[in-house]
Z-matrix of the N, CA and C atoms (Angstrom, degrees):
N
C 1 1.437
C 2 1.527 1 110.69
N 3 1.313 2 115.80 1 -38.41
C 4 1.454 3 120.09 2 179.73
C 5 1.526 4 110.77 3 -63.48
N 6 1.342 5 116.11 4 -40.24
C 7 1.458 6 120.91 5 178.77
C 8 1.531 7 110.51 6 -64.54
N 9 1.304 8 116.64 7 -40.92
C 10 1.450 9 121.93 8 179.45
C 11 1.528 10 110.58 9 -63.51
N 12 1.324 11 117.14 10 -39.94
C 13 1.453 12 122.13 11 179.39
C 14 1.523 13 110.15 12 -66.11
N 15 1.328 14 118.40 13 -44.38
C 16 1.462 15 120.44 14 -179.10
C 17 1.528 16 111.08 15 -67.32
N 18 1.334 17 118.32 16 -32.36
C 19 1.463 18 120.53 17 175.39
C 20 1.525 19 109.88 18 -64.26
N 21 1.330 20 115.63 19 -42.37
C 22 1.462 21 119.88 20 179.31
C 23 1.524 22 111.14 21 -63.59
N 24 1.328 23 116.51 22 -40.36
C 25 1.466 24 120.81 23 178.79
C 26 1.531 25 109.90 24 -63.88
N 27 1.307 26 117.12 25 -45.38
C 28 1.471 27 121.10 26 -179.90
C 29 1.530 28 110.15 27 -63.49
N 30 1.311 29 116.91 28 -45.58
C 31 1.464 30 120.47 29 179.96
C 32 1.529 31 110.44 30 -62.81
N 33 1.326 32 116.46 31 -43.50
C 34 1.462 33 120.43 32 178.33
C 35 1.523 34 110.62 33 -61.77
N 36 1.324 35 117.35 34 -43.92
C 37 1.461 36 121.95 35 178.85
C 38 1.532 37 110.24 36 -58.27
N 39 1.327 38 117.67 37 -49.45
C 40 1.462 39 120.76 38 -178.78
C 41 1.532 40 111.15 39 -64.85
N 42 1.315 41 116.54 40 -36.91
C 43 1.460 42 120.13 41 178.60
C 44 1.532 43 110.08 42 -63.41
N 45 1.325 44 117.24 43 -48.10
C 46 1.469 45 121.53 44 179.08
C 47 1.525 46 110.06 45 -63.14
N 48 1.333 47 117.40 46 -43.19
C 49 1.455 48 121.92 47 178.63
C 50 1.530 49 110.23 48 -60.22
N 51 1.318 50 117.03 49 -46.40
C 52 1.460 51 121.43 50 -178.85
C 53 1.525 52 110.96 51 -61.55
N 54 1.324 53 118.50 52 -44.40
C 55 1.466 54 122.15 53 179.36
C 56 1.528 55 109.71 54 -62.54
N 57 1.318 56 117.32 55 -47.37
C 58 1.464 57 121.21 56 179.32
C 59 1.519 58 111.68 57 -61.31
N 60 1.314 59 117.11 58 -44.44
C 61 1.457 60 121.70 59 178.82
C 62 1.526 61 110.57 60 -63.04
N 63 1.326 62 117.89 61 -41.20
C 64 1.467 63 121.97 62 179.06
C 65 1.521 64 111.04 63 -62.43
N 66 1.316 65 117.17 64 -43.12
C 67 1.465 66 121.11 65 178.31
C 68 1.520 67 110.14 66 -63.49
N 69 1.326 68 117.01 67 -43.31
C 70 1.461 69 121.60 68 178.75
C 71 1.522 70 111.16 69 -60.60
N 72 1.308 71 117.90 70 -48.70
C 73 1.468 72 121.92 71 -178.25
C 74 1.526 73 110.74 72 -64.11
N 75 1.323 74 117.55 73 -44.19
C 76 1.464 75 119.23 74 -178.75
C 77 1.518 76 111.29 75 -65.31
N 78 1.329 77 118.37 76 -34.59
C 79 1.460 78 119.91 77 178.57
C 80 1.518 79 111.19 78 -68.80
N 81 1.311 80 118.36 79 -28.41
C 82 1.461 81 121.26 80 177.34
C 83 1.520 82 111.02 81 -67.61
N 84 1.312 83 117.15 82 -36.66
C 85 1.459 84 120.39 83 -176.15
C 86 1.518 85 113.40 84 -88.87
N 87 1.298 86 118.80 85 -21.83
C 88 1.457 87 120.90 86 -179.55
C 89 1.504 88 111.54 87 -78.63
N 90 1.304 89 118.48 88 -25.15
C 91 1.455 90 121.77 89 -176.70
C 92 1.513 91 109.46 90 80.77
N 93 1.304 92 115.16 91 138.27
C 94 1.450 93 118.67 92 -177.73
C 95 1.511 94 111.81 93 -108.79
N 96 1.317 95 118.14 94 -13.92
C 97 1.456 96 121.04 95 -178.14
C 98 1.514 97 112.31 96 -76.92
N 99 1.318 98 114.86 97 156.94
C 100 1.451 99 121.07 98 179.31
C 101 1.523 100 111.05 99 -59.61
N 102 1.326 101 116.63 100 -37.35
C 103 1.462 102 120.12 101 -178.55
C 104 1.523 103 111.12 102 -61.59
N 105 1.299 104 117.25 103 -39.30
C 106 1.458 105 119.54 104 -178.97
C 107 1.531 106 111.25 105 -69.65
N 108 1.326 107 117.43 106 -39.00
C 109 1.464 108 119.91 107 -179.33
C 110 1.522 109 111.01 108 -71.83
N 111 1.316 110 117.33 109 -41.74
C 112 1.454 111 121.00 110 -173.71
C 113 1.519 112 113.24 111 -80.24
N 114 1.304 113 118.05 112 -13.12
C 115 1.456 114 119.32 113 -175.09
C 116 1.519 115 112.18 114 -84.82
N 117 1.315 116 117.56 115 16.72
C 118 1.450 117 120.70 116 -178.95
C 119 1.521 118 114.29 117 -84.81
N 120 1.339 119 119.04 118 7.88
C 121 1.459 120 121.32 119 -179.68
C 122 1.526 121 110.20 120 -58.33
N 123 1.308 122 115.24 121 139.66
C 124 1.467 123 121.84 122 175.53
C 125 1.522 124 106.61 123 -98.40
N 126 1.307 125 116.28 124 105.44
C 127 1.456 126 120.70 125 -176.86
C 128 1.522 127 110.83 126 -61.20
N 129 1.313 128 116.83 127 -41.64
C 130 1.467 129 120.97 128 -177.77
C 131 1.529 130 112.04 129 -61.18
N 132 1.325 131 117.67 130 -27.28
C 133 1.463 132 121.50 131 -177.86
C 134 1.528 133 113.06 132 -96.28
N 135 1.325 134 116.58 133 -12.02
C 136 1.460 135 120.57 134 -175.96
C 137 1.526 136 110.99 135 -74.01
N 138 1.311 137 115.64 136 137.54
C 139 1.463 138 122.26 137 179.62
C 140 1.529 139 112.26 138 -98.84
N 141 1.338 140 117.86 139 4.78
C 142 1.460 141 120.24 140 -176.70
C 143 1.519 142 111.60 141 -72.72
N 144 1.309 143 114.99 142 154.91
C 145 1.459 144 121.60 143 176.78
C 146 1.529 145 110.01 144 -61.10
N 147 1.322 146 116.81 145 -40.39
C 148 1.460 147 121.26 146 -179.42
C 149 1.526 148 111.72 147 -62.54
N 150 1.319 149 116.85 148 -41.59
C 151 1.469 150 120.22 149 177.38
C 152 1.525 151 110.31 150 -63.64
N 153 1.318 152 115.98 151 -37.34
C 154 1.461 153 120.42 152 177.13
C 155 1.537 154 110.39 153 -64.36
N 156 1.327 155 116.61 154 -43.76
C 157 1.471 156 120.05 155 175.60
C 158 1.521 157 110.53 156 -57.90
N 159 1.334 158 116.35 157 -43.89
C 160 1.460 159 120.60 158 179.57
C 161 1.533 160 110.06 159 -60.74
N 162 1.317 161 116.70 160 -49.54
C 163 1.474 162 120.56 161 -177.79
C 164 1.530 163 111.15 162 -59.23
N 165 1.319 164 117.51 163 -39.55
C 166 1.463 165 121.75 164 -176.99
C 167 1.524 166 113.64 165 -76.02
N 168 1.326 167 117.58 166 -31.03
C 169 1.459 168 119.94 167 -170.60
C 170 1.522 169 115.92 168 -117.54
N 171 1.309 170 117.96 169 -24.28
C 172 1.463 171 120.46 170 -170.59
C 173 1.530 172 114.16 171 -115.39
N 174 1.331 173 115.96 172 -31.84
C 175 1.468 174 120.51 173 -171.92
C 176 1.518 175 113.21 174 -61.01
N 177 1.331 176 117.51 175 -32.24
C 178 1.460 177 120.06 176 -177.93
C 179 1.535 178 111.20 177 -57.57
N 180 1.308 179 117.88 178 -33.67
C 181 1.471 180 120.81 179 179.86
C 182 1.531 181 113.42 180 -103.47
N 183 1.331 182 116.91 181 -42.86
C 184 1.465 183 120.42 182 -174.96
C 185 1.527 184 113.06 183 -87.94
N 186 1.314 185 117.97 184 -2.82
C 187 1.456 186 121.73 185 178.73
C 188 1.511 187 112.09 186 93.65
N 189 1.314 188 115.74 187 154.26
C 190 1.460 189 122.25 188 -176.08
C 191 1.522 190 112.83 189 -57.46
N 192 1.333 191 117.23 190 -32.33
C 193 1.462 192 120.96 191 -179.15
C 194 1.532 193 112.96 192 -115.28
N 195 1.334 194 117.00 193 16.98
C 196 1.473 195 124.19 194 172.75
C 197 1.524 196 114.52 195 67.79
N 198 1.341 197 117.08 196 23.99
C 199 1.456 198 119.68 197 177.62
C 200 1.527 199 111.95 198 -90.45
N 201 1.338 200 116.92 199 2.82
C 202 1.448 201 121.44 200 -177.95
C 203 1.521 202 110.20 201 84.88
N 204 1.327 203 115.26 202 165.37
C 205 1.452 204 119.81 203 177.35
C 206 1.521 205 108.90 204 -163.40
N 207 1.300 206 115.62 205 171.47
C 208 1.453 207 121.09 206 179.86
C 209 1.524 208 109.26 207 -99.15
N 210 1.341 209 115.54 208 131.88
C 211 1.456 210 121.86 209 176.95
C 212 1.523 211 107.62 210 -129.69
N 213 1.331 212 116.02 211 121.32
C 214 1.473 213 121.55 212 179.48
C 215 1.528 214 112.36 213 50.51
N 216 1.318 215 116.16 214 41.78
C 217 1.458 216 121.26 215 177.48
C 218 1.514 217 115.05 216 79.53
N 219 1.340 218 117.59 217 1.08
C 220 1.465 219 120.85 218 179.22
C 221 1.524 220 109.71 219 -111.32
N 222 1.320 221 116.36 220 133.38
C 223 1.454 222 121.15 221 -178.87
C 224 1.527 223 110.51 222 -81.82
N 225 1.320 224 115.97 223 120.75
C 226 1.466 225 121.43 224 173.88
C 227 1.529 226 105.66 225 -89.78
N 228 1.333 227 117.71 226 129.48
C 229 1.471 228 119.54 227 -171.70
C 230 1.526 229 114.84 228 -71.55
N 231 1.323 230 113.67 229 156.41
C 232 1.451 231 122.58 230 171.92
C 233 1.518 232 108.72 231 -67.91
N 234 1.323 233 116.60 232 145.95
C 235 1.462 234 120.54 233 172.70
C 236 1.522 235 110.88 234 -97.35
N 237 1.318 236 116.53 235 -6.20
C 238 1.462 237 121.81 236 179.92
C 239 1.529 238 112.11 237 -88.55
N 240 1.318 239 116.77 238 -40.83
C 241 1.463 240 122.09 239 -173.25
C 242 1.524 241 110.08 240 -132.00
N 243 1.311 242 115.44 241 175.03
C 244 1.460 243 120.17 242 174.44
C 245 1.519 244 112.57 243 78.24
N 246 1.310 245 115.96 244 -143.31
C 247 1.464 246 122.27 245 -174.06
C 248 1.530 247 112.74 246 -57.94
N 249 1.309 248 117.72 247 -37.45
C 250 1.472 249 120.79 248 -179.07
C 251 1.525 250 111.69 249 -60.94
N 252 1.321 251 117.29 250 -30.95
C 253 1.473 252 121.28 251 179.23
C 254 1.519 253 112.30 252 -65.50
N 255 1.327 254 116.45 253 -26.38
C 256 1.459 255 120.90 254 -176.25
C 257 1.518 256 113.51 255 -91.32
N 258 1.309 257 117.47 256 -4.54
C 259 1.462 258 120.99 257 -179.49
C 260 1.525 259 110.21 258 -83.39
N 261 1.327 260 114.65 259 144.65
C 262 1.466 261 119.85 260 175.16
C 263 1.525 262 108.60 261 -77.68
N 264 1.328 263 115.72 262 168.50
C 265 1.459 264 119.53 263 176.13
C 266 1.525 265 110.50 264 -58.93
N 267 1.320 266 116.77 265 -40.61
C 268 1.460 267 120.74 266 -179.51
C 269 1.524 268 111.12 267 -64.71
N 270 1.314 269 117.49 268 -40.90
C 271 1.464 270 120.67 269 178.30
C 272 1.530 271 111.28 270 -64.66
N 273 1.327 272 116.73 271 -41.04
C 274 1.462 273 120.00 272 176.69
C 275 1.527 274 110.63 273 -63.72
N 276 1.330 275 115.48 274 -43.46
C 277 1.466 276 119.71 275 178.71
C 278 1.531 277 110.28 276 -58.37
N 279 1.321 278 116.76 277 -49.78
C 280 1.465 279 121.55 278 -178.76
C 281 1.520 280 111.61 279 -59.45
N 282 1.326 281 116.81 280 -41.64
C 283 1.460 282 119.83 281 -178.89
C 284 1.525 283 111.42 282 -66.27
N 285 1.324 284 117.11 283 -41.84
C 286 1.459 285 119.71 284 178.76
C 287 1.534 286 110.10 285 -68.12
N 288 1.322 287 116.49 286 -47.23
C 289 1.467 288 120.46 287 -176.59
C 290 1.529 289 112.02 288 -66.14
N 291 1.320 290 117.01 289 -48.22
C 292 1.460 291 121.24 290 -171.45
C 293 1.517 292 114.70 291 -101.28
N 294 1.321 293 116.69 292 -13.78
C 295 1.455 294 119.91 293 -177.45
C 296 1.519 295 111.12 294 74.07
N 297 1.296 296 114.94 295 169.85
C 298 1.463 297 122.24 296 175.66
C 299 1.516 298 104.59 297 -162.88
N 300 1.299 299 115.96 298 118.94
C 301 1.464 300 121.37 299 -171.36
C 302 1.513 301 112.32 300 -44.23
N 303 1.288 302 118.39 301 127.77
C 304 1.463 303 129.99 302 6.92
C 305 1.530 304 114.30 303 -92.06
N 306 1.323 305 118.41 304 3.92
C 307 1.466 306 120.03 305 -178.77
C 308 1.529 307 110.27 306 -71.76
N 309 1.341 308 117.01 307 131.79
C 310 1.470 309 119.71 308 179.54
C 311 1.527 310 111.88 309 -77.99
N 312 1.304 311 115.72 310 163.54
C 313 1.459 312 123.20 311 174.11
C 314 1.523 313 109.27 312 -78.11
N 315 1.344 314 116.09 313 143.38
C 316 1.463 315 120.76 314 177.59
C 317 1.524 316 112.33 315 -115.81
N 318 1.348 317 118.00 316 6.91
C 319 1.467 318 119.75 317 -176.48
C 320 1.522 319 113.12 318 -65.87
N 321 1.327 320 117.72 319 -22.48
C 322 1.465 321 120.06 320 177.86
C 323 1.528 322 112.74 321 -92.43
N 324 1.329 323 117.23 322 -9.63
C 325 1.472 324 120.75 323 179.84
C 326 1.518 325 112.88 324 -106.05
N 327 1.323 326 116.69 325 -27.76
C 328 1.461 327 121.39 326 -177.43
C 329 1.523 328 110.37 327 -119.16
N 330 1.315 329 115.61 328 149.23
C 331 1.463 330 119.38 329 175.05
C 332 1.522 331 109.00 330 -73.99
N 333 1.329 332 115.22 331 163.49
C 334 1.464 333 120.45 332 176.05
C 335 1.528 334 109.94 333 -56.58
N 336 1.327 335 117.18 334 -43.23
C 337 1.474 336 121.16 335 179.94
C 338 1.523 337 111.55 336 -64.28
N 339 1.322 338 118.31 337 -39.55
C 340 1.467 339 120.47 338 178.11
C 341 1.529 340 111.24 339 -64.79
N 342 1.314 341 117.54 340 -38.58
C 343 1.475 342 120.47 341 177.23
C 344 1.521 343 109.19 342 -64.17
N 345 1.327 344 116.53 343 -43.76
C 346 1.479 345 119.89 344 178.50
C 347 1.531 346 110.97 345 -63.25
N 348 1.308 347 116.98 346 -37.77
C 349 1.471 348 120.52 347 177.50
C 350 1.524 349 110.80 348 -65.18
N 351 1.331 350 117.53 349 -39.92
C 352 1.469 351 120.59 350 176.33
C 353 1.527 352 111.13 351 -63.08
N 354 1.326 353 116.50 352 -41.20
C 355 1.473 354 120.26 353 178.08
C 356 1.519 355 109.95 354 -60.38
N 357 1.332 356 117.32 355 -47.31
C 358 1.478 357 120.59 356 178.88
C 359 1.529 358 110.93 357 -63.05
N 360 1.319 359 116.73 358 -38.89
C 361 1.466 360 121.44 359 177.92
C 362 1.531 361 110.69 360 -61.42
N 363 1.313 362 116.55 361 -45.33
C 364 1.469 363 120.58 362 178.98
C 365 1.519 364 110.40 363 -62.81
N 366 1.327 365 117.16 364 -49.39
C 367 1.469 366 121.27 365 -176.96
C 368 1.530 367 112.09 366 -68.06
N 369 1.305 368 117.55 367 -49.89
C 370 1.471 369 121.45 368 -173.40
C 371 1.528 370 112.49 369 -81.08
N 372 1.329 371 116.89 370 -52.91
C 373 1.461 372 119.78 371 -171.29
C 374 1.523 373 113.06 372 -85.25
N 375 1.324 374 117.26 373 -38.34
C 376 1.475 375 119.19 374 -177.45
C 377 1.530 376 112.25 375 -88.23
N 378 1.324 377 116.95 376 -35.85
C 379 1.463 378 120.51 377 -177.28
C 380 1.520 379 113.25 378 -103.89
N 381 1.316 380 117.55 379 -13.25
C 382 1.466 381 121.00 380 177.91
C 383 1.507 382 114.34 381 71.49
N 384 1.322 383 117.72 382 27.70
C 385 1.467 384 121.01 383 -179.26
C 386 1.507 385 110.39 384 -98.21
N 387 1.299 386 114.75 385 139.32
C 388 1.472 387 122.21 386 176.74
C 389 1.514 388 106.84 387 -109.50
N 390 1.317 389 116.94 388 98.84
C 391 1.481 390 119.97 389 -178.70
C 392 1.497 391 111.88 390 -88.45
């Protein structure tokens, strides 16, 4: 009986340990920040004007869902994570308006308001930031 009890204790311990470890690991990959939770927007399904602007002007290089992609062996960055997350609204505006090699300038194709709408779309909808 004593052996049976110690087996149950060991099994219970491993079961509790496994559940706790699983919760810990899953929380590491899900992200706990607001940006990670809010960046789940599906651009292809969005009916907003800003998503339409993105699809028409940005998706060809940054990918349909803004996760970045490779073009001619060069990695085009994600607009959801990474370096784009650290840019201010003004820096994003300047990059879209004026370009930065190899990214082209959009100031002659988009209005000032459309560029500002894209910046807000990137910050709010893709990155989940409330400025």
